[in-house]
N, C-alpha and C positions, 0 to 999 in steps of 0.2 A: 300208218300213222295213227296215234291214239288221240282222239279228240275229247275224251272224258276230262272233266275239270276238277281240280283239287277243291275240296269242300263239298262236293256233290254228296247227297245223302239219299238212301232209299231204306224203306222199312217194309216188313212183311209180318203178319200175325197169324197165329193158329192155335187152337185149343188142342192140347195133347190128350189122347184117349188110351184106354187099356188096349184097344185094338192096335195102336201104333206099336206097343211093346211086342204083341204077337207077330205083327208083320215084320218088324225089324229082326225078331228071332228067326223067322223063316229065311230071311236074306242072309243073316250073319251067322246063325247057329249059336248066338249068345243066349244061353239058358241059365245064366247066373241067378241063384235063388233070390237075390236082392231085388230082382225085377218081377218075381212071381209069388214067392212065399210070404204072405202078409204077416203071419205070426213071427217067423224068423226075422224078417226085415224090420218089424216093429221093435225087436230086441237089439237091433244093430245100432251103431252110432248114428246112422242116417234116419232112424226113427220111423221107417215105413218104406213101402215099395217106391222105388225110383225108376224113372224112365232111362233107357240106355242113352249114353252120351251121343251116340250116332243119330238118334232121333232129334235131339236138341240141335246138334250141329247141322243136321239135314235141312233145317229151316234156312240156314245160311247158304246151303247148296242151291236151294230154290231161288233165293233172293238174288244171288250172283248170276245164275243161269237165265233168269227171267227178267230181271230189272236192272242191276248195276254190277258190272258193265252191261250184261244182257246176253241174248242168245249167241252161242258160240264160245262162251266163257268156260274156262277150266282152271282149277286151282293148280298153281305151280308149287306153292308152299303155304302152309298154315302153322300158326303158333297160337293154340287156344288153351286157355285155362278154364277148367270147370269149377266154378266157385260155390255153387249151391245146388242142392238136389232139385230135380224136376219130378213132379208127381203127376199121375193121370188126373186130368181136370184142370191143370194149369194152363193159363193162356200165355203163350210166349210171343214176344215181339223181337224179331231180329232186325238189326240195323247195321248198315255198312256205310262208311264215310270214306270218300277218296282222300288219301293223304299224300300220294305221289303218283305221277304219271310219267312214263317213259316217252320221250318225243320221237325216238327212233324205232319203236316197235309197240305193238298193242298190249303193253303190260301195265297193269294198274296195281297199286298197293292200297289196301283197305284197312281201316280200323274196324273191327267187328265186335258186336256185342249182342247178347240175347238177354232180355229181362223178362221176369214173370209179371203177373197181374198186380203184384204188390210193389213193383218197381225194383225188386231185388235182381241184381245182375247174377245170372246163372252161368254165363259164358262170356269171356272177354279175351280179346287177342287181336291178331293181325292175319291178313291173307294177301298173297301175291297172286294175281290172276292174269292169265293170257287169254285174249279174245281173238278167235279166228276171224280175219277180215272177210272172208268169203261168206261164212255163215252170218255174220253181222249184216252184210249188204243184202243177202237174200231174205233175211228176216224182215227187212223193211224198216228196221229200227237201229240204224248204225250207232246212234248215240242219243236216244230220246227216252225220257221218262214221262209217263202220263201223269196228270194231277193225282190220280188214285194211287199210283206207285210212290209218290212223294209223301203221302199221308202216313 
């Protein structure tokens, strides 16, 4: 049974670095010059080096797995729109808001958003998340956010 409540919100912030680009490239193999070649990227429509979308959306992975719904959570479906470029040095804040909860199974629908330090939305969309009840119970946090996680 899912005890997460509609309207619940969690946030998580992180400053993106050039090292994040390198680490994501190691994982994904994404060597697109828009992420590395400053001169070429500056001439592009994006106007400079941008961070891979996976780095941006990765902040939502951490938020869902660690905070809301919490440990044991995995994405079943995501629909994300990348609305603005993210650059090294940007401080991102990811937010998830519970919009629907299944009463018969541990499935939660979230409105998701990532904004930068200027308040510009860089990612917007939705996610459907399943949370393993065994992992949730063992984590000792079946459905609790700390005050820090609500900030």
